[in-house]
C-alpha positions as CSV (number, residue, x, y, z in Angstrom):
1,M,57.0,179.7,48.5
2,P,58.8,178.5,51.7
3,E,58.1,175.1,53.1
4,T,56.3,175.1,56.5
5,I,56.6,172.3,58.9
6,A,54.2,171.9,61.7
7,L,55.8,171.6,65.1
8,T,54.6,169.7,68.1
9,P,55.3,170.4,71.8
10,A,58.2,168.5,73.3
11,A,56.0,167.3,76.1
12,P,52.4,166.0,76.2
13,W,49.5,168.4,77.0
14,V,46.2,166.7,77.8
15,E,42.9,167.4,79.3
16,L,41.7,164.8,81.8
17,K,38.1,164.2,82.5
18,T,36.5,161.6,84.7
19,T,33.5,159.4,83.7
20,E,30.8,157.8,85.9
21,A,32.8,154.6,85.6
22,D,35.8,156.4,87.3
23,W,33.6,157.5,90.2
24,A,32.1,154.0,90.4
25,A,35.6,152.4,90.5
26,A,37.2,154.9,92.9
27,D,38.4,153.6,96.3
28,P,35.7,154.4,98.9
29,A,38.4,155.3,101.4
30,L,39.8,157.9,99.0
31,L,36.4,159.4,98.3
32,K,35.6,159.6,102.0
33,E,38.9,161.3,102.9
34,L,38.4,163.8,100.1
35,L,34.9,164.5,101.4
36,A,35.9,164.8,105.0
37,Q,38.8,167.2,104.2
38,M,36.7,169.4,102.0
39,A,34.0,169.6,104.6
40,L,36.5,170.7,107.3
41,I,38.1,173.2,105.0
42,R,34.7,174.6,104.0
43,A,33.7,175.0,107.7
44,F,37.0,176.6,108.5
45,E,36.7,179.1,105.7
46,E,33.1,179.9,106.6
47,K,34.2,180.7,110.2
48,V,37.0,182.9,108.9
49,L,34.5,184.9,106.9
50,E,32.2,185.1,109.8
51,L,34.9,186.5,112.0
52,A,36.1,188.8,109.3
53,G,32.6,190.2,108.9
54,E,32.7,191.1,112.6
55,G,36.0,192.9,112.2
56,L,38.0,190.3,114.1
57,V,40.4,189.4,111.3
58,H,43.0,192.2,111.0
59,G,43.9,192.5,107.3
60,P,42.5,190.5,104.4
61,A,40.6,187.2,104.5
62,H,41.1,185.6,101.2
63,S,38.5,182.8,101.2
64,S,39.1,179.6,99.2
65,I,35.5,178.5,99.5
66,G,34.6,176.7,96.2
67,Q,38.2,175.7,95.5
68,E,38.5,172.8,98.0
69,G,38.4,170.1,95.4
70,G,41.7,171.3,93.9
71,A,43.4,171.2,97.3
72,A,42.1,167.9,98.6
73,G,42.2,166.2,95.2
74,S,45.9,167.0,94.8
75,I,47.0,166.5,98.4
76,V,45.2,163.4,99.6
77,G,47.6,160.6,98.7
78,L,50.8,162.5,99.0
79,R,53.6,161.3,101.3
80,P,54.0,163.1,104.7
81,T,57.5,164.1,103.4
82,D,56.2,165.7,100.2
83,Q,55.9,169.5,100.5
84,V,53.5,172.1,99.4
85,N,53.4,175.9,99.3
86,G,50.8,178.3,98.0
87,S,49.6,181.8,97.6
88,H,47.7,184.4,99.7
89,R,44.6,182.3,99.1
90,G,46.2,179.2,100.4
91,H,44.2,178.2,103.5
92,H,42.7,175.2,101.8
93,Q,46.1,173.8,100.7
94,F,47.7,174.4,104.1
95,L,44.8,172.7,105.8
96,A,44.7,169.8,103.4
97,K,48.4,169.0,103.9
98,A,48.2,169.5,107.6
99,L,45.1,167.3,107.9
100,A,46.7,164.6,105.8
101,Y,49.6,164.8,108.3
102,V,47.6,164.7,111.6
103,A,44.7,162.7,110.4
104,P,45.6,160.5,107.4
105,G,42.6,158.5,106.1
106,L,40.2,161.0,107.6
107,D,36.8,159.3,108.1
108,P,33.7,161.5,107.5
109,T,31.7,159.4,110.0
110,A,34.2,159.3,112.9
111,P,34.7,161.9,115.6
112,L,37.6,164.3,115.0
113,S,40.8,163.5,116.8
114,E,42.4,165.8,119.4
115,E,45.2,166.5,116.9
116,T,42.7,167.7,114.4
117,H,41.1,170.1,116.9
118,V,44.5,171.5,117.7
119,L,45.3,172.0,114.1
120,L,42.1,173.9,113.5
121,H,42.6,176.0,116.6
122,R,46.2,176.9,115.8
123,S,45.4,177.7,112.1
124,L,42.5,180.0,113.1
125,A,44.7,181.6,115.7
126,E,47.3,182.4,113.1
127,I,44.8,184.0,110.8
128,L,43.6,186.1,113.7
129,G,47.2,187.1,114.4
130,L,47.4,185.4,117.8
131,E,50.1,183.8,119.9
132,P,48.8,180.2,119.6
133,G,49.2,180.4,115.8
134,F,51.9,178.5,113.9
135,G,53.8,181.8,113.4
136,H,52.8,183.4,116.8
137,G,50.4,185.5,114.7
138,R,53.1,187.1,112.5
139,G,52.1,185.3,109.4
140,G,48.4,185.7,109.6
141,S,46.1,184.7,106.8
142,M,48.7,185.0,104.0
143,H,51.8,183.3,105.5
144,L,50.8,179.9,106.9
145,R,53.6,177.5,107.5
146,W,53.9,174.2,109.4
147,G,57.2,172.7,108.2
148,E,56.7,169.5,110.2
149,A,53.6,168.7,108.2
150,G,55.2,169.6,104.8
151,A,53.4,172.9,104.5
152,I,56.3,175.2,103.8
153,G,54.6,178.5,103.6
154,T,51.9,180.4,101.8
155,N,52.9,183.7,100.2
156,A,51.4,187.1,99.8
157,I,53.5,188.0,96.7
158,V,51.7,186.7,93.6
159,G,53.9,183.9,92.3
160,G,56.5,184.5,95.0
161,G,56.4,181.1,96.5
162,V,57.0,179.2,93.3
163,P,60.9,179.6,93.2
164,L,61.0,178.6,96.9
165,A,59.1,175.4,96.1
166,A,61.7,174.7,93.4
167,G,64.3,174.9,96.1
168,A,62.4,172.3,98.1
169,A,62.2,170.1,94.9
170,F,66.0,170.6,94.4
171,A,66.6,169.3,97.9
172,H,64.4,166.3,97.3
173,K,66.1,165.4,94.1
174,R,69.6,165.8,95.6
175,A,68.7,163.7,98.6
176,G,67.3,161.0,96.4
177,T,64.2,160.6,98.5
178,G,61.7,160.4,95.7
179,D,59.7,163.2,97.4
180,V,58.1,166.0,95.5
181,A,57.1,169.6,96.0
182,I,53.8,171.2,94.8
183,S,53.5,175.0,94.4
184,Y,49.9,176.3,94.1
185,F,49.3,179.6,92.4
186,G,46.4,181.4,90.6
187,D,45.7,182.4,87.0
188,G,47.2,185.9,87.7
189,A,50.6,184.4,88.6
190,V,51.1,182.6,85.3
191,N,52.0,186.0,83.8
192,I,54.6,186.7,86.6
193,G,58.3,186.4,85.5
194,A,59.3,184.4,88.6
195,V,56.8,181.6,87.7
196,L,58.0,181.4,84.1
197,E,61.7,181.6,85.0
198,T,61.1,178.8,87.6
199,M,59.3,176.6,85.0
200,N,62.4,176.9,82.8
201,L,64.8,176.2,85.6
202,A,62.8,173.3,87.0
203,A,62.6,171.7,83.5
204,A,66.3,172.3,82.7
205,W,67.3,170.6,86.0
206,D,64.6,167.9,86.1
207,L,63.2,169.0,89.4
208,P,60.3,167.1,91.0
209,L,58.1,170.1,91.2
210,L,54.4,170.3,90.3
211,F,53.2,173.7,89.2
212,F,49.5,173.6,90.2
213,I,47.5,176.5,88.6
214,E,44.2,177.3,90.2
215,N,42.4,179.0,87.3
216,N,39.5,180.7,89.1
217,G,38.9,183.0,86.1
218,Y,39.7,186.3,87.8
219,A,42.8,188.1,89.1
220,V,40.7,190.1,91.6
221,A,38.3,191.5,89.0
222,T,40.3,191.1,85.8
223,T,39.3,188.1,83.7
224,V,41.8,185.6,82.2
225,E,40.5,186.6,78.8
226,E,41.6,190.2,79.5
227,A,45.0,189.2,80.7
228,T,46.2,186.7,78.1
229,R,45.5,185.4,74.6
230,E,46.0,181.7,75.5
231,T,43.4,181.2,78.2
232,R,44.3,177.5,78.6
233,L,46.9,178.3,81.1
234,S,48.4,174.8,81.3
235,G,49.8,175.6,77.8
236,R,52.5,177.6,79.6
237,G,54.1,174.3,80.5
238,T,54.5,173.1,76.9
239,G,56.7,176.1,76.2
240,F,59.3,174.6,78.6
241,G,58.9,171.0,77.7
242,I,56.9,170.2,80.8
243,P,54.1,167.5,80.7
244,S,50.9,169.4,81.4
245,F,47.3,168.5,82.4
246,K,44.1,170.4,82.3
247,V,41.3,169.3,84.6
248,D,38.0,170.4,86.1
249,G,38.9,171.5,89.6
250,M,35.3,171.1,90.8
251,D,35.8,167.4,90.2
252,P,38.2,166.3,93.1
253,L,38.5,162.8,91.6
254,A,39.7,164.3,88.3
255,V,42.3,166.4,90.2
256,H,43.4,163.4,92.1
257,L,43.9,161.2,89.0
258,A,45.7,164.0,87.2
259,T,48.0,164.4,90.3
260,Q,48.7,160.7,90.3
261,E,49.9,160.9,86.7
262,A,52.0,163.9,87.5
263,L,53.5,162.1,90.5
264,K,54.6,159.2,88.3
265,I,56.5,161.6,86.1
266,M,58.1,163.4,89.0
267,R,59.0,160.4,91.2
268,S,60.5,158.6,88.3
269,G,63.1,161.4,87.8
270,H,61.6,162.9,84.7
271,G,61.3,166.4,86.1
272,P,58.3,168.8,86.7
273,A,54.7,168.7,85.6
274,V,51.9,171.3,85.3
275,I,48.2,170.9,86.4
276,E,45.7,173.5,85.5
277,A,42.5,173.1,87.6
278,D,39.5,175.2,86.6
279,V,38.0,176.3,90.0
280,Y,35.8,179.1,91.3
281,R,36.1,181.2,94.4
282,Y,32.6,181.8,95.5
283,F,33.4,185.1,97.2
284,H,35.2,188.3,96.2
285,Q,39.0,188.5,96.3
286,N,38.8,189.4,100.0
287,G,36.0,189.2,102.5
288,P,32.5,187.8,102.8
289,L,30.8,189.3,99.8
290,P,30.4,187.6,96.4
291,G,32.0,189.0,93.3
292,S,28.7,190.0,91.9
293,A,28.4,192.6,94.7
294,F,31.3,194.5,93.0
295,G,29.8,194.2,89.5
296,Y,32.4,192.1,87.8
297,R,30.5,188.8,88.0
298,T,26.9,188.0,87.5
299,K,24.7,186.2,90.0
300,E,23.8,183.7,87.3
301,E,27.5,182.8,86.8
302,E,28.0,182.4,90.5
303,A,24.9,180.1,90.7
304,A,26.1,178.0,87.9
305,W,29.4,177.3,89.5
306,R,27.9,176.7,92.9
307,A,25.7,174.0,91.3
308,R,28.9,172.1,90.5
309,D,30.1,172.3,94.1
310,P,32.9,169.7,94.8
311,I,31.6,168.7,98.2
312,K,28.1,168.1,96.9
313,R,29.4,166.1,94.0
314,T,31.6,163.9,96.2
315,G,28.9,163.4,98.8
316,A,26.3,162.5,96.1
317,A,28.7,159.9,94.6
318,L,29.2,158.3,98.0
319,V,25.4,158.2,98.7
320,A,24.7,156.8,95.3
321,R,27.2,154.0,95.9
322,G,25.6,153.2,99.3
323,I,28.9,154.1,101.1
324,L,27.3,157.0,103.1
325,T,23.8,158.2,103.8
326,E,22.3,161.6,103.6
327,A,22.3,161.6,107.4
328,D,26.0,160.9,107.4
329,L,26.6,164.0,105.1
330,H,24.5,166.1,107.4
331,A,26.3,164.9,110.5
332,L,29.7,165.6,108.8
333,T,28.7,169.2,108.2
334,E,27.5,169.6,111.8
335,R,30.6,168.0,113.2
336,A,32.9,170.3,111.1
337,E,30.9,173.4,112.0
338,A,30.9,172.4,115.7
339,A,34.7,172.0,115.6
340,M,35.1,175.4,114.2
341,A,32.7,176.9,116.7
342,D,34.8,175.3,119.4
343,A,38.1,176.6,117.9
344,A,36.7,180.1,117.6
345,A,35.3,180.1,121.2
346,K,38.8,179.5,122.5
347,L,40.0,182.6,120.6
348,V,37.2,185.2,120.9
349,E,34.8,186.1,123.7
350,P,31.5,187.9,123.9
351,V,31.4,191.5,125.1
352,G,27.9,192.8,125.2
353,N,26.3,192.1,121.9
354,K,29.6,191.8,120.1
355,R,32.7,189.6,120.2
356,R,36.3,190.4,120.7
357,V,39.6,188.6,120.6
358,R,40.6,187.3,124.0
359,P,43.1,189.9,125.1
360,E,45.5,187.4,126.7
361,L,46.0,185.7,123.3
362,W,47.6,188.7,121.6
363,P,51.4,188.2,121.2
364,D,53.6,190.1,123.7
365,V,54.6,193.3,122.0
366,S,58.2,192.7,123.2
367,F,58.2,189.9,120.5
368,V,57.9,192.5,117.7
369,D,61.6,192.3,116.7
370,E,62.5,188.9,118.0
371,G,63.8,186.4,115.4
372,I,64.8,188.9,112.7
373,R,68.0,186.9,112.7
374,G,69.5,184.1,114.8
375,D,71.7,184.5,117.9
376,L,74.8,183.1,116.1
377,C,75.1,180.2,118.6
378,E,76.1,178.1,115.6
379,L,79.4,179.9,115.5
380,A,80.2,179.1,119.2
381,G,83.3,176.9,119.5
382,K,84.7,177.8,116.2
383,R,88.3,179.1,116.1
384,D,88.7,182.9,115.7
385,E,91.8,184.3,114.1
386,E,93.2,187.7,113.2
387,E,96.0,188.3,110.8
388,A,97.8,190.5,113.3
389,T,97.9,187.8,116.0
390,Y,98.0,184.6,113.9
391,R,100.8,182.3,115.1
392,G,101.0,180.0,112.2
393,R,102.9,180.3,108.9
394,L,101.5,182.8,106.4
395,A,101.7,182.7,102.6
396,E,101.0,185.4,100.0
397,R,97.9,184.8,98.0
398,K,95.9,186.8,95.5
399,F,92.5,187.9,96.9
400,V,90.6,186.1,94.1
401,D,92.6,182.9,94.8
402,A,91.8,183.1,98.5
403,I,88.1,183.1,97.5
404,A,88.5,180.0,95.4
405,D,90.6,178.3,98.1
406,V,88.1,178.8,100.9
407,L,85.2,177.7,98.8
408,H,87.0,174.6,97.7
409,R,87.9,173.8,101.4
410,R,84.3,174.1,102.5
411,F,83.0,172.0,99.7
412,E,85.7,169.4,100.5
413,T,84.7,169.2,104.1
414,D,80.9,169.5,103.9
415,D,78.9,168.0,101.2
416,R,75.8,170.1,102.0
417,F,77.2,173.1,100.1
418,V,76.0,173.9,96.6
419,I,76.8,177.0,94.6
420,M,75.0,178.4,91.6
421,G,75.2,181.4,89.3
422,E,75.7,182.5,85.8
423,D,78.9,181.0,84.2
424,I,80.4,180.0,87.5
425,H,81.1,176.5,86.1
426,K,82.9,177.8,83.1
427,L,85.6,180.4,82.1
428,K,88.0,178.8,84.6
429,G,86.0,179.9,87.6
430,G,83.4,182.4,86.4
431,T,84.1,185.9,85.0
432,N,86.7,186.6,87.6
433,G,88.1,183.2,88.6
434,A,86.5,183.1,92.1
435,T,85.0,179.6,91.6
436,R,88.1,178.2,90.0
437,G,88.3,174.4,90.3
438,L,84.9,173.9,91.9
439,A,83.2,172.6,88.8
440,A,85.9,170.1,88.1
441,A,86.0,168.8,91.6
442,F,82.3,169.0,92.5
443,P,80.4,169.0,89.2
444,E,77.1,168.1,90.8
445,R,77.4,171.0,93.3
446,C,78.7,173.8,91.1
447,L,75.8,174.7,89.0
448,G,75.7,177.2,86.1
449,T,72.3,178.7,85.9
450,P,70.2,180.3,83.2
451,I,70.2,184.1,83.2
452,S,67.3,184.3,85.7
453,E,68.4,185.8,89.0
454,G,64.8,185.8,90.3
455,A,64.4,182.1,89.8
456,F,67.8,180.8,91.1
457,A,67.8,183.2,94.0
458,G,64.4,182.1,95.0
459,L,65.3,178.5,94.5
460,A,68.3,179.0,96.7
461,G,66.1,180.5,99.4
462,G,63.9,177.4,99.2
463,I,67.0,175.1,99.6
464,A,68.1,177.1,102.6
465,M,64.7,176.9,104.3
466,D,64.7,173.2,103.7
467,R,68.0,173.1,105.6
468,R,69.4,169.8,104.2
469,Y,71.7,171.8,101.9
470,R,73.4,175.1,102.2
471,P,73.3,177.2,99.0
472,I,75.8,179.9,97.8
473,I,74.7,182.1,95.0
474,E,76.6,184.5,92.9
475,F,75.2,187.7,91.3
476,M,77.7,188.6,88.6
477,Y,76.9,192.2,89.5
478,P,75.1,193.5,92.5
479,D,72.7,195.7,90.4
480,F,71.1,192.4,89.5
481,M,69.6,192.3,92.9
482,W,66.8,194.5,91.5
483,V,65.9,191.7,89.1
484,A,65.6,189.4,92.0
485,A,64.3,191.9,94.5
486,D,61.3,189.7,95.6
487,P,63.2,186.6,96.5
488,V,66.1,188.5,97.9
489,F,64.2,191.0,100.1
490,N,60.6,189.8,100.4
491,Q,61.3,186.1,100.8
492,I,64.9,185.3,102.0
493,G,65.3,188.5,104.0
494,K,61.9,188.3,105.8
495,A,61.3,184.6,106.1
496,R,62.7,183.9,109.5
497,H,60.9,186.7,111.2
498,M,57.6,186.5,109.1
499,F,57.1,182.8,109.9
500,G,57.6,183.3,113.7
501,A,61.3,183.1,114.0
502,D,61.7,179.4,113.6
503,V,62.9,179.2,110.0
504,P,66.6,179.5,109.7
505,V,67.8,180.6,106.2
506,P,71.4,179.6,105.8
507,L,72.3,181.2,102.5
508,V,75.3,183.1,101.2
509,L,75.1,185.6,98.4
510,R,78.4,186.6,96.8
511,T,78.6,189.7,94.6
512,K,81.2,192.3,93.6
513,I,81.6,196.1,93.4
514,A,82.8,196.9,89.9
515,M,83.2,200.7,89.8
516,G,85.9,201.9,87.4
517,T,85.5,199.0,85.0
518,G,83.5,200.8,82.4
519,Y,80.3,198.7,82.8
520,G,78.1,201.7,83.5
521,S,75.0,202.5,85.5
522,Q,73.5,199.0,85.7
523,H,76.7,197.2,86.7
524,S,78.4,199.5,89.2
525,L,76.4,199.5,92.4
526,D,77.7,199.1,95.9
527,P,74.9,197.1,97.5
528,A,75.7,197.7,101.1
529,G,73.3,200.6,101.6
530,V,70.4,198.8,100.0
531,F,70.9,195.6,101.9
532,A,71.3,197.4,105.1
533,T,67.7,198.4,104.9
534,S,66.7,194.7,104.9
535,A,66.9,193.7,108.5
536,G,67.2,189.9,107.9
537,W,70.4,190.1,106.0
538,R,73.9,190.1,107.5
539,I,76.5,191.9,105.4
540,V,80.3,191.5,105.4
541,A,82.8,193.3,103.2
542,P,86.4,191.9,103.6
543,S,89.4,194.1,102.5
544,T,92.2,191.5,102.7
545,P,92.5,187.8,101.7
546,F,93.0,186.8,105.4
547,D,89.7,188.5,106.4
548,Y,87.9,187.1,103.4
549,V,88.7,183.5,104.4
550,G,87.6,184.1,108.0
551,L,84.4,186.1,107.2
552,M,83.4,183.6,104.5
553,N,83.8,180.7,106.9
554,A,81.6,182.5,109.4
555,A,79.0,183.3,106.6
556,L,79.0,179.6,105.5
557,A,78.4,178.4,109.0
558,C,75.7,181.0,109.8
559,E,72.0,180.2,109.9
560,D,71.0,183.6,108.5
561,P,71.4,184.9,104.9
562,V,74.7,186.7,104.5
563,L,75.7,189.1,101.7
564,V,79.5,188.8,101.0
565,I,80.7,191.9,99.1
566,E,83.8,191.6,97.0
567,H,85.5,194.3,95.0
568,V,87.1,194.0,91.6
569,D,89.9,196.3,92.7
570,L,90.9,193.7,95.3
571,Y,90.8,190.5,93.2
572,Q,94.3,190.8,91.8
573,T,95.9,192.3,94.9
574,S,97.9,190.0,97.2
575,G,97.9,189.5,100.9
576,A,98.8,186.9,103.6
577,I,96.6,183.9,104.4
578,P,97.4,181.0,106.6
579,D,99.5,178.4,104.8
580,G,97.4,175.2,104.8
581,D,94.9,176.5,107.4
582,L,91.5,177.6,106.0
583,D,89.2,176.6,108.8
584,Y,89.2,179.6,111.1
585,I,86.5,182.3,111.3
586,I,86.3,186.0,111.9
587,P,83.2,186.6,113.9
588,F,80.5,188.9,112.7
589,G,80.3,192.2,114.5
590,K,84.1,192.6,114.9
591,A,85.7,195.6,113.3
592,K,89.4,196.0,112.8
593,V,91.7,198.9,113.5
594,A,93.5,198.9,110.1
595,R,95.7,201.9,111.1
596,P,95.9,203.5,114.6
597,G,95.7,207.2,115.0
598,R,94.5,210.1,117.2
599,E,93.4,213.0,114.9
600,L,90.4,211.5,113.2
601,S,88.4,208.3,112.9
602,I,87.9,207.0,109.4
603,L,85.1,204.4,109.1
604,T,85.2,202.4,105.9
605,Y,85.2,199.0,104.3
606,S,86.3,196.8,101.3
607,A,88.7,198.5,98.8
608,M,88.2,201.9,100.4
609,V,90.2,200.8,103.4
610,H,93.3,200.8,101.1
611,R,92.3,204.1,99.4
612,S,91.9,205.7,102.8
613,R,95.3,204.4,103.9
614,E,96.9,205.9,100.8
615,A,95.2,209.2,101.3
616,V,96.2,209.4,105.0
617,D,99.8,208.5,104.2
618,D,100.0,211.0,101.4
619,L,98.7,213.8,103.7
620,G,100.8,212.7,106.6
621,L,97.9,212.6,109.0
622,D,97.6,210.7,112.3
623,A,94.2,209.3,111.4
624,E,92.7,206.0,112.7
625,I,91.2,203.8,110.0
626,I,88.5,201.4,111.1
627,D,87.8,198.5,108.7
628,L,84.1,197.9,109.6
629,R,84.0,194.4,108.0
630,S,80.5,193.7,109.3
631,L,78.0,196.3,107.9
632,D,74.5,195.2,108.8
633,R,72.9,197.1,111.6
634,A,73.2,194.2,114.0
635,G,76.8,193.5,113.1
636,L,78.4,196.9,113.7
637,D,81.1,196.8,116.3
638,W,80.1,199.8,118.4
639,D,82.8,198.9,121.0
640,T,85.6,199.5,118.5
641,I,83.9,202.4,116.8
642,G,83.1,204.1,120.1
643,E,86.6,203.7,121.5
644,S,88.0,205.4,118.4
645,I,85.5,208.2,118.5
646,R,86.1,208.9,122.2
647,K,89.8,209.1,121.3
648,T,89.6,211.3,118.2
649,N,86.3,213.2,118.6
650,N,86.0,213.4,114.8
651,V,84.6,211.0,112.3
652,L,84.9,210.6,108.5
653,I,82.8,207.9,106.8
654,V,84.4,206.8,103.5
655,E,82.6,204.9,100.8
656,Q,83.0,204.7,97.1
657,G,79.5,204.5,95.7
658,S,76.7,206.8,94.9
659,L,75.2,209.1,97.5
660,S,71.8,207.9,96.4
661,T,72.3,204.4,97.6
662,S,74.8,205.3,100.3
663,Y,75.5,203.1,103.3
664,G,77.0,205.9,105.4
665,G,73.8,207.9,105.9
666,F,72.3,205.6,108.4
667,L,75.7,205.0,110.0
668,A,76.3,208.8,110.4
669,D,72.8,209.2,112.0
670,E,73.4,206.4,114.5
671,I,76.9,207.7,115.4
672,Q,75.5,211.2,116.2
673,R,72.7,209.7,118.3
674,R,75.2,207.6,120.3
675,Y,78.2,209.8,120.5
676,L,77.0,213.4,120.1
677,D,78.7,214.6,123.3
678,W,82.0,213.2,122.1
679,L,82.0,214.8,118.6
680,D,83.8,218.1,117.9
681,Q,82.0,218.4,114.6
682,P,79.2,216.7,112.6
683,V,80.1,213.4,111.1
684,Q,81.7,214.1,107.7
685,R,81.3,211.8,104.7
686,V,83.0,210.9,101.5
687,T,80.8,209.3,98.8
688,G,80.4,209.3,95.1
689,K,78.1,211.7,93.3
690,I,74.3,211.4,93.3
691,A,74.0,209.5,90.0
692,S,75.4,206.0,89.3
693,P,78.6,205.8,87.3
694,T,78.1,205.9,83.6
695,I,80.2,204.6,80.6
696,S,82.4,207.6,79.7
697,K,85.7,207.1,81.4
698,V,85.9,210.6,82.7
699,L,82.3,210.7,83.8
700,E,82.6,207.3,85.5
701,R,85.6,208.5,87.4
702,A,83.9,211.7,88.4
703,A,80.9,209.7,89.7
704,F,82.6,207.6,92.4
705,A,85.0,208.3,95.2
706,G,88.7,207.4,95.1
707,K,91.9,208.4,96.9
708,E,91.6,212.0,95.7
709,E,88.0,212.4,97.2
710,V,89.2,210.8,100.4
711,M,92.0,213.4,100.6
712,A,89.5,216.2,100.0
713,G,87.3,214.8,102.7
714,L,90.2,214.6,105.1
715,A,91.1,218.2,104.4
716,L,87.6,219.4,105.0
717,A,87.3,217.4,108.3
718,M,90.7,218.7,109.5
719,A,89.7,222.3,108.7
720,A,86.4,221.9,110.5
721,K,88.1,220.7,113.7
722,G,90.3,223.8,113.7
723,T,93.5,222.2,112.4
724,P,93.6,222.9,108.7
725,L,96.2,221.2,106.6
726,P,99.3,223.3,105.9
727,P,99.6,224.8,102.4
728,D,102.0,222.1,101.1
729,R,99.6,219.3,102.0
730,L,96.7,221.2,100.6
731,A,98.6,221.4,97.4
732,A,98.7,217.6,97.4
733,V,94.9,217.5,97.7
734,A,94.5,220.0,94.9
735,S,96.7,218.0,92.6
């Protein structure tokens, strides 16, 4: 019979409960601030539900009533420079952090300060979607951010904010400030991959991040017991070696004491912690009705939890100790409700027997697309260069070596840069050598990650939004963007616009096109077409080493997220780069005429620039090849494109990848809208087949476009314009 050995967790896991002695010994100032914060949060949420009941909140109103003890208990006592984020039900955490910032030591017997009134007014305005809000109404109830106060954004994606908070924690650790980040999420999020991936990464990297689980027993109407076998959700932390605490969230003092223990761990450099607080939302997932109205909770259960109300418990303790009177408690409630009535009166007005939002407070509709990306003023004053006009000495360099060279140069001149990805710190520069030498020269800034694109992409997004450091991430293959789709598109791509246009996201994502390498359907994507649908991303695709250096320098200086597309076919090709000069940029939105011509305009990018040139030369055509270089909608160089179209009156868009994820569809549509009167024929296109390339060598080659497909496309376009290729050249196409 085999021997069995009992194993124990690598980190402690305890339940913390307060005693009457703890309440008797608690600092009166602490208890008073907890009470005052909770009372204001309760009044705020009650006003939100009142307005929602009148139809004045557009969209959901996820009330946190009943859960105030977890928010105030964990936030009172934090530093102003500590940061928090939360979920769609994060009003209470946002307010607690903001109140601690504008009114530290909040006194339940004192009048509210003007700053507090402004905070309540702006917060309510944001939830109503109005211009005075922190995000000019764009964030609404689920996306509350006030970076100055350390509230770095609530999040509508379940678990979506957790990797971002890890990025803030990374920045705190690297800066050596001793500050921490807290990410609040519910019982539903503990089963989300991004949360568990981030727990692993935060533990592996010893990040000062507190994972705060609000276990309110229900993910909408699904119980914790239905969703998981281990209902003690703090047990998730032990699987990653994270010290974990379980507390009664209706006891704000217990939450506070557990948080102080967690802070000791994090501020001493020992990495993350987990707190699970058992709390209860008094109302349904959304709106002013209780859960019992929908049949998934009983009135008896709701009454039992309300009997343990954190405000009543704290107020009773203060009265019992003679610190406050019952009259003080009553006056506090009246003061909080009056403050919210005043805040609401500034935002809504009576019309007959109803109320409406004051019309003048709606955001100007012209603001709808403002702030999707920055204005690139950060690139002003930087030196532009083009290979054709460069006056200095040039040297031949492999494409992949130019990547390593420019990254090394930027790391050497700016210690804000960090780079992360799978195996980038090993194998002599990752799987292709593009990060060669970085790990040896900058070991603390060249970080190999676990295989968890969702976690490290989201973490990088949090670093970028923090702005003290500038992250570069590598996806070994672009198809992995689907693994990280939430942080890439929902978070990084939308953050600047969603939070009111005041959150720059300086992040660079490097990835490669790898068609023809035999890696099959899940490693062969051209990501340009997919990323072009996400308005917040800039996209560049260099075709030469010279252009790579200039475009990468522009990307690394940019305050927006930038996708830099590389191609395996280019890595071992050689081209000229400046000898000893790696500090120039090629501005976004500047295409290049790679080959002049008059018969036809070929619009393409990356390795297909070279395939197009080969095809044109083989056919002896006088075609103009435009290397687009910048591919996002805002970065297209319509001046260069338009000049070429007006000259040739015919367009062929060339790309290598699948028609299904094609970039050229939107480009063709836009060209025909802009230049219809100049076109002699519809825009023609060369793409791969509908399906992704598969493993079989012959099927893979049949799936993507190469020189032969470009030649066929050229022949079709020439025939359609009434100048078909002569038989000898058609024979070259057929061969």
